[in-house]
Every structure is written in structure tokens, then in C-alpha cells.
TIMI-2910 file (N, C-alpha, C, CB; in pm, 1 decimal, decimal comma, always signed):
<rs>
+----------+----------+----------+----------+----------+----------+----------+----------+----------+----------+----------+----------+------+
!      n_x !      n_y !      n_z !     ca_x !     ca_y !     ca_z !      c_x !      c_y !      c_z !     cb_x !     cb_y !     cb_z ! resn !
+----------+----------+----------+----------+----------+----------+----------+----------+----------+----------+----------+----------+------+
! +13441,1 ! +11506,0 !  +9472,7 ! +13539,9 ! +11501,6 !  +9578,0 ! +13600,2 ! +11360,9 !  +9580,9 ! +13477,1 ! +11539,7 !  +9715,7 !  Met !
! +13730,3 ! +11348,9 !  +9567,4 ! +13792,8 ! +11217,3 !  +9568,0 ! +13783,8 ! +11151,4 !  +9706,0 ! +13938,7 ! +11228,4 !  +9524,5 !  Pro !
! +13773,2 ! +11020,2 !  +9702,2 ! +13763,9 ! +10943,2 !  +9825,6 ! +13903,1 ! +10897,9 !  +9866,0 ! +13668,9 ! +10821,8 !  +9809,0 !  Val !
! +13934,0 ! +10913,5 !  +9993,8 ! +14062,5 ! +10868,5 ! +10044,5 ! +14075,2 ! +10717,6 ! +10026,0 ! +14079,2 ! +10907,0 ! +10192,9 !  Ser !
! +14195,0 ! +10670,5 ! +10002,4 ! +14217,2 ! +10527,1 !  +9983,5 ! +14174,8 ! +10447,3 ! +10106,0 ! +14363,8 ! +10499,9 !  +9952,3 !  Arg !
! +14182,2 ! +10507,3 ! +10221,4 ! +14144,5 ! +10436,7 ! +10344,0 ! +13995,7 ! +10404,3 ! +10347,3 ! +14181,7 ! +10519,8 ! +10466,1 !  Arg !
! +13914,8 ! +10484,7 ! +10281,4 ! +13769,4 ! +10465,8 ! +10285,9 ! +13713,9 ! +10389,4 ! +10165,4 ! +13701,4 ! +10600,0 ! +10295,1 !  Tyr !
! +13798,0 ! +10342,1 ! +10077,3 ! +13747,6 ! +10272,2 !  +9958,5 ! +13684,0 ! +10138,0 !  +9992,5 ! +13860,4 ! +10251,0 !  +9859,0 !  Arg !
! +13740,3 ! +10064,7 ! +10086,2 ! +13683,8 !  +9935,4 ! +10126,6 ! +13542,3 !  +9950,3 ! +10180,8 ! +13772,6 !  +9869,3 ! +10231,7 !  Gly !
! +13522,3 ! +10034,6 ! +10282,8 ! +13386,5 ! +10055,0 ! +10333,1 ! +13291,2 ! +10110,0 ! +10226,7 ! +13389,5 ! +10149,0 ! +10451,5 !  Pro !
! +13341,0 ! +10195,2 ! +10139,6 ! +13255,8 ! +10249,3 ! +10034,1 ! +13212,8 ! +10139,6 !  +9936,3 ! +13329,0 ! +10361,5 !  +9959,0 !  Leu !
! +13302,1 ! +10048,4 !  +9905,5 ! +13266,8 !  +9936,2 !  +9818,0 ! +13164,8 !  +9843,6 !  +9884,7 ! +13392,6 !  +9856,9 !  +9779,8 !  Leu !
! +13181,4 !  +9818,6 ! +10015,3 ! +13083,1 !  +9737,5 ! +10087,0 ! +12945,9 !  +9803,7 ! +10087,0 ! +13129,0 !  +9713,0 ! +10230,4 !  Leu !
! +12943,3 !  +9934,2 ! +10112,2 ! +12817,3 ! +10007,1 ! +10112,5 ! +12753,7 ! +10006,1 !  +9973,2 ! +12839,3 ! +10151,4 ! +10160,1 !  Phe !
! +12834,8 ! +10023,1 !  +9870,0 ! +12781,9 ! +10022,2 !  +9733,3 ! +12724,0 !  +9885,8 !  +9697,5 ! +12891,7 ! +10060,2 !  +9633,3 !  Ser !
! +12792,0 !  +9779,5 !  +9735,9 ! +12740,2 !  +9644,7 !  +9711,0 ! +12608,0 !  +9623,6 !  +9784,1 ! +12842,8 !  +9538,3 !  +9754,7 !  Leu !
! +12598,5 !  +9671,4 !  +9906,4 ! +12474,3 !  +9659,4 !  +9982,5 ! +12359,9 !  +9732,8 !  +9913,1 ! +12493,2 !  +9713,8 ! +10124,5 !  Ala !
! +12386,9 !  +9851,0 !  +9860,7 ! +12281,2 !  +9926,5 !  +9792,9 ! +12238,5 !  +9857,4 !  +9663,0 ! +12328,6 ! +10070,0 !  +9763,4 !  Met !
! +12332,6 !  +9797,0 !  +9592,0 ! +12297,4 !  +9721,7 !  +9471,5 ! +12205,5 !  +9605,3 !  +9508,3 ! +12424,9 !  +9669,7 !  +9399,6 !  Val !
! +12236,9 !  +9534,9 !  +9617,2 ! +12152,9 !  +9423,5 !  +9660,3 ! +12014,0 !  +9471,4 !  +9702,4 ! +12219,6 !  +9348,6 !  +9775,7 !  Leu !
! +12007,6 !  +9582,7 !  +9776,0 ! +11877,1 !  +9638,4 !  +9815,6 ! +11794,3 !  +9675,4 !  +9693,2 ! +11896,2 !  +9762,4 !  +9905,5 !  Phe !
! +11856,8 !  +9742,2 !  +9598,1 ! +11782,6 !  +9785,0 !  +9479,3 ! +11741,6 !  +9667,1 !  +9392,9 ! +11865,7 !  +9882,0 !  +9397,4 !  His !
! +11826,0 !  +9564,5 !  +9385,9 ! +11787,7 !  +9444,3 !  +9312,6 ! +11666,3 !  +9379,7 !  +9378,5 ! +11905,4 !  +9344,5 !  +9306,0 !  Tyr !
! +11663,8 !  +9378,8 !  +9510,6 ! +11556,7 !  +9310,5 !  +9582,7 ! +11423,2 !  +9383,3 !  +9573,0 ! +11594,8 !  +9294,4 !  +9727,5 !  His !
! +11424,5 !  +9515,3 !  +9569,3 ! +11296,6 !  +9586,8 !  +9576,7 ! +11274,0 !  +9687,6 !  +9463,8 ! +11287,5 !  +9658,1 !  +9707,6 !  Ser !
! +11362,7 !  +9778,8 !  +9442,3 ! +11338,6 !  +9889,2 !  +9350,4 ! +11324,6 !  +9843,4 !  +9205,5 ! +11450,1 !  +9989,4 !  +9361,1 !  Thr !
! +11408,4 !  +9750,8 !  +9163,3 ! +11404,3 !  +9705,6 !  +9024,1 ! +11271,7 !  +9637,1 !  +8994,6 ! +11521,4 !  +9610,1 !  +8994,2 !  Val !
! +11221,3 !  +9556,9 !  +9087,7 ! +11091,8 !  +9491,6 !  +9068,1 ! +10978,9 !  +9594,1 !  +9060,6 ! +11064,8 !  +9392,0 !  +9181,3 !  His !
! +10987,7 !  +9696,9 !  +9143,6 ! +10886,0 !  +9801,7 !  +9142,1 ! +10882,1 !  +9872,2 !  +9006,8 ! +10912,4 !  +9903,3 !  +9253,7 !  Phe !
! +10998,9 !  +9911,6 !  +8955,8 ! +11002,5 !  +9980,3 !  +8826,4 ! +10961,0 !  +9887,2 !  +8712,1 ! +11143,1 ! +10036,1 !  +8799,9 !  Phe !
! +10992,6 !  +9758,0 !  +8723,6 ! +10951,6 !  +9660,4 !  +8623,1 ! +10798,6 !  +9658,1 !  +8614,9 ! +11007,8 !  +9518,4 !  +8656,9 !  Trp !
! +10731,5 !  +9658,0 !  +8729,8 ! +10584,8 !  +9658,7 !  +8731,8 ! +10529,3 !  +9795,0 !  +8691,9 ! +10533,3 !  +9620,1 !  +8871,0 !  Ser !
! +10596,8 !  +9901,3 !  +8732,2 ! +10549,9 ! +10036,1 !  +8702,9 ! +10547,1 ! +10062,9 !  +8552,5 ! +10638,2 ! +10138,9 !  +8772,6 !  Leu !
! +10646,3 ! +10012,4 !  +8481,5 ! +10652,8 ! +10030,4 !  +8337,5 ! +10542,0 !  +9950,6 !  +8269,0 ! +10790,6 !  +9988,3 !  +8284,1 !  Val !
! +10497,1 !  +9844,5 !  +8333,6 ! +10386,3 !  +9766,6 !  +8280,3 ! +10428,2 !  +9649,3 !  +8194,1 ! +10298,1 !  +9854,4 !  +8201,8 !  Gly !
! +10547,8 !  +9600,7 !  +8215,6 ! +10595,2 !  +9486,1 !  +8139,3 ! +10524,7 !  +9361,0 !  +8191,4 ! +10750,6 !  +9471,7 !  +8149,4 !  Ile !
! +10461,3 !  +9287,1 !  +8102,4 ! +10382,8 !  +9170,0 !  +8141,8 ! +10469,3 !  +9048,1 !  +8172,3 ! +10284,2 !  +9135,6 !  +8032,8 !  Lys !
! +10586,9 !  +9039,3 !  +8111,1 ! +10674,8 !  +8924,7 !  +8133,1 ! +10728,3 !  +8927,3 !  +8275,6 ! +10791,3 !  +8924,3 !  +8031,4 !  Ala !
! +10761,0 !  +8809,6 !  +8326,8 ! +10820,1 !  +8804,3 !  +8460,3 ! +10959,4 !  +8865,1 !  +8456,9 ! +10825,7 !  +8658,8 !  +8512,6 !  Thr !
! +11000,5 !  +8915,7 !  +8570,2 ! +11132,4 !  +8977,5 !  +8581,6 ! +11237,7 !  +8870,3 !  +8556,1 ! +11152,4 !  +9043,9 !  +8722,1 !  Phe !
! +11328,6 !  +8891,0 !  +8459,6 ! +11421,3 !  +8784,2 !  +8418,8 ! +11522,1 !  +8743,4 !  +8525,8 ! +11495,8 !  +8827,3 !  +8297,0 !  Pro !
! +11555,2 !  +8832,6 !  +8617,7 ! +11653,1 !  +8799,2 !  +8721,4 ! +11587,0 !  +8750,8 !  +8849,8 ! +11740,2 !  +8919,7 !  +8751,5 !  Leu !
! +11457,8 !  +8717,1 !  +8843,8 ! +11385,6 !  +8674,3 !  +8962,2 ! +11373,8 !  +8522,4 !  +8963,1 ! +11246,3 !  +8740,0 !  +8968,0 !  Asp !
! +11446,1 !  +8455,4 !  +9050,7 ! +11441,5 !  +8309,2 !  +9052,8 ! +11310,8 !  +8258,8 !  +9113,6 ! +11560,6 !  +8253,4 !  +9131,2 !  Pro !
! +11264,1 !  +8146,9 !  +9064,1 ! +11141,2 !  +8088,6 !  +9118,0 ! +11164,3 !  +7952,8 !  +9182,1 ! +11038,0 !  +8075,7 !  +9008,8 !  Thr !
! +11278,7 !  +7891,3 !  +9158,2 ! +11307,5 !  +7763,8 !  +9220,8 ! +11457,0 !  +7750,8 !  +9244,9 ! +11256,2 !  +7648,0 !  +9134,5 !  Asp !
! +11494,7 !  +7655,5 !  +9324,6 ! +11635,7 !  +7633,0 !  +9353,5 ! +11683,5 !  +7712,8 !  +9474,1 ! +11719,2 !  +7668,1 !  +9232,8 !  Gly !
! +11813,3 !  +7703,8 !  +9496,2 ! +11873,2 !  +7768,5 !  +9612,4 ! +11869,5 !  +7921,5 !  +9604,3 ! +12016,0 !  +7722,2 !  +9627,9 !  Trp !
! +11884,5 !  +7975,3 !  +9484,2 ! +11886,5 !  +8121,2 !  +9471,4 ! +11752,4 !  +8181,4 !  +9512,6 ! +11920,5 !  +8161,9 !  +9327,1 !  Trp !
! +11642,1 !  +8109,5 !  +9483,9 ! +11510,2 !  +8157,9 !  +9524,8 ! +11500,7 !  +8162,4 !  +9676,7 ! +11398,5 !  +8068,5 !  +9466,6 !  Ala !
! +11559,1 !  +8063,8 !  +9743,6 ! +11559,4 !  +8063,4 !  +9889,9 ! +11650,5 !  +8173,5 !  +9944,5 ! +11604,4 !  +7926,1 !  +9943,1 !  Leu !
! +11767,6 !  +8186,0 !  +9886,2 ! +11863,1 !  +8285,5 !  +9934,6 ! +11818,2 !  +8428,7 !  +9907,2 ! +11997,9 !  +8262,0 !  +9871,1 !  Leu !
! +11735,4 !  +8448,0 !  +9805,4 ! +11687,6 !  +8583,0 !  +9774,6 ! +11609,2 !  +8642,5 !  +9890,2 ! +11601,1 !  +8581,3 !  +9649,4 !  Lys !
! +11547,0 !  +8558,2 !  +9970,0 ! +11475,8 !  +8607,0 ! +10087,5 ! +11567,3 !  +8663,7 ! +10194,0 ! +11394,3 !  +8497,2 ! +10146,2 !  Gly !
! +11693,2 !  +8625,3 ! +10190,7 ! +11789,5 !  +8674,6 ! +10288,6 ! +11871,1 !  +8793,0 ! +10237,8 ! +11882,2 !  +8563,5 ! +10328,7 !  Phe !
! +11841,5 !  +8841,3 ! +10117,9 ! +11916,6 !  +8954,8 ! +10062,6 ! +11907,6 !  +9080,7 ! +10149,1 ! +11866,5 !  +8986,3 !  +9923,3 !  Leu !
! +11789,6 !  +9119,2 ! +10198,0 ! +11786,0 !  +9240,8 ! +10281,1 ! +11871,6 !  +9228,7 ! +10407,0 ! +11642,4 !  +9272,3 ! +10320,6 !  Pro !
! +11868,9 !  +9112,0 ! +10471,8 ! +11951,8 !  +9092,7 ! +10590,7 ! +12100,0 !  +9097,1 ! +10554,8 ! +11917,8 !  +8959,4 ! +10658,7 !  Phe !
! +12136,3 !  +9032,8 ! +10445,6 ! +12276,2 !  +9034,3 ! +10402,7 ! +12323,5 !  +9174,1 ! +10366,5 ! +12295,3 !  +8942,1 ! +10284,3 !  Gly !
! +12238,5 !  +9248,9 ! +10297,9 ! +12274,3 !  +9386,1 ! +10260,7 ! +12286,4 !  +9473,3 ! +10384,9 ! +12169,9 !  +9445,5 ! +10163,8 !  Ala !
! +12195,0 !  +9453,7 ! +10480,4 ! +12203,1 !  +9534,2 ! +10603,1 ! +12329,1 !  +9498,8 ! +10681,8 ! +12077,4 !  +9512,7 ! +10691,1 !  Met !
! +12370,0 !  +9373,8 ! +10678,4 ! +12494,5 !  +9333,8 ! +10744,8 ! +12614,5 !  +9401,2 ! +10679,3 ! +12511,3 !  +9180,6 ! +10741,0 !  Ser !
! +12612,6 !  +9409,9 ! +10546,0 ! +12721,7 !  +9479,4 ! +10476,4 ! +12727,6 !  +9626,9 ! +10515,1 ! +12705,0 !  +9466,3 ! +10324,5 !  Leu !
! +12612,3 !  +9690,4 ! +10528,1 ! +12608,2 !  +9830,7 ! +10570,5 ! +12665,0 !  +9844,4 ! +10711,7 ! +12463,1 !  +9885,5 ! +10565,0 !  Val !
! +12628,2 !  +9751,3 ! +10799,6 ! +12679,6 !  +9754,8 ! +10937,1 ! +12831,5 !  +9742,3 ! +10938,7 ! +12616,6 !  +9642,3 ! +11021,2 !  Phe !
! +12885,3 !  +9644,4 ! +10863,7 ! +13030,5 !  +9625,9 ! +10861,2 ! +13101,4 !  +9743,7 ! +10796,0 ! +13065,7 !  +9497,5 ! +10787,6 !  Phe !
! +13041,2 !  +9802,8 ! +10695,4 ! +13101,5 !  +9921,3 ! +10633,7 ! +13107,4 ! +10036,7 ! +10733,7 ! +13022,1 !  +9963,5 ! +10508,1 !  Ala !
! +13000,9 ! +10054,3 ! +10810,7 ! +13001,7 ! +10158,0 ! +10913,7 ! +13103,0 ! +10131,8 ! +11022,0 ! +12866,2 ! +10170,9 ! +10975,0 !  Gly !
! +13115,8 ! +10005,6 ! +11062,7 ! +13213,6 !  +9969,0 ! +11163,8 ! +13356,0 !  +9994,5 ! +11114,4 ! +13196,6 !  +9822,2 ! +11203,2 !  Thr !
! +13383,0 !  +9958,5 ! +10989,6 ! +13516,1 !  +9984,4 ! +10933,8 ! +13544,0 ! +10134,2 ! +10922,8 ! +13529,6 !  +9918,6 ! +10796,2 !  Leu !
! +13442,9 ! +10209,3 ! +10882,9 ! +13460,9 ! +10354,6 ! +10870,5 ! +13491,5 ! +10416,4 ! +11006,0 ! +13335,3 ! +10420,2 ! +10809,6 !  Thr !
! +13421,8 ! +10371,7 ! +11109,3 ! +13445,9 ! +10423,4 ! +11244,2 ! +13587,3 ! +10387,9 ! +11290,3 ! +13341,3 ! +10367,3 ! +11343,4 !  Lys !
! +13628,6 ! +10264,7 ! +11262,5 ! +13764,1 ! +10221,5 ! +11302,3 ! +13870,5 ! +10302,0 ! +11228,2 ! +13783,6 ! +10070,2 ! +11274,8 !  Lys !
! +13848,6 ! +10326,7 ! +11099,6 ! +13945,2 ! +10404,3 ! +11020,1 ! +13950,9 ! +10548,8 ! +11070,0 ! +13907,5 ! +10400,9 ! +10869,2 !  Ile !
! +13834,4 ! +10605,3 ! +11102,7 ! +13831,2 ! +10745,3 ! +11146,5 ! +13900,6 ! +10765,4 ! +11280,2 ! +13688,0 ! +10793,8 ! +11156,2 !  Ala !
! +13897,1 ! +10664,0 ! +11364,6 ! +13962,4 ! +10675,3 ! +11495,8 ! +14113,2 ! +10663,4 ! +11486,0 ! +13909,5 ! +10569,1 ! +11590,0 !  Arg !
! +14161,6 ! +10595,5 ! +11382,3 ! +14307,9 ! +10575,9 ! +11372,9 ! +14376,8 ! +10692,3 ! +11305,8 ! +14339,7 ! +10448,5 ! +11296,8 !  Ser !
+----------+----------+----------+----------+----------+----------+----------+----------+----------+----------+----------+----------+------+
</rs>
């Protein structure tokens, strides 16, 4: 089913949020489940990205909230 042009922005925000959620949790789980002994290559251990990675779930949840707010605003108009 094609998505209306009006809903593409919120859909992109929601998709980005899901990518961030899956990067933060699901990918690490599958990496361990497969049994790969090497550390996950996209997992930072030092620097600013390591600090910011802790805020990924909050940032992703904020994107979901804003996507929902935009969808509600679009649906009312």
C-alpha cells in the first residue's frame, strides 16, 4: 500500500528511530547469539560516541514521539 506524501516525514522519523533501537540492542544480541568472539565492530569503547550511545534509546523514543505528534497533526488537517 503506497504511503501518502503527507505521511512520509513521520514515517522516516519512525524508521530512523527503529534503526537506532535495533543498533542499540538487537544487533548486539544477534552478534552474541551467533557466537562471534570478536567485539562488535560498531560498538565504541571510548570517546564521545561511547558516551552518546547511552542516550540512543532516549533519542530514538523522542523521534517516535515527534513522528506520532506529526502524524496526529497531519491527520487533523
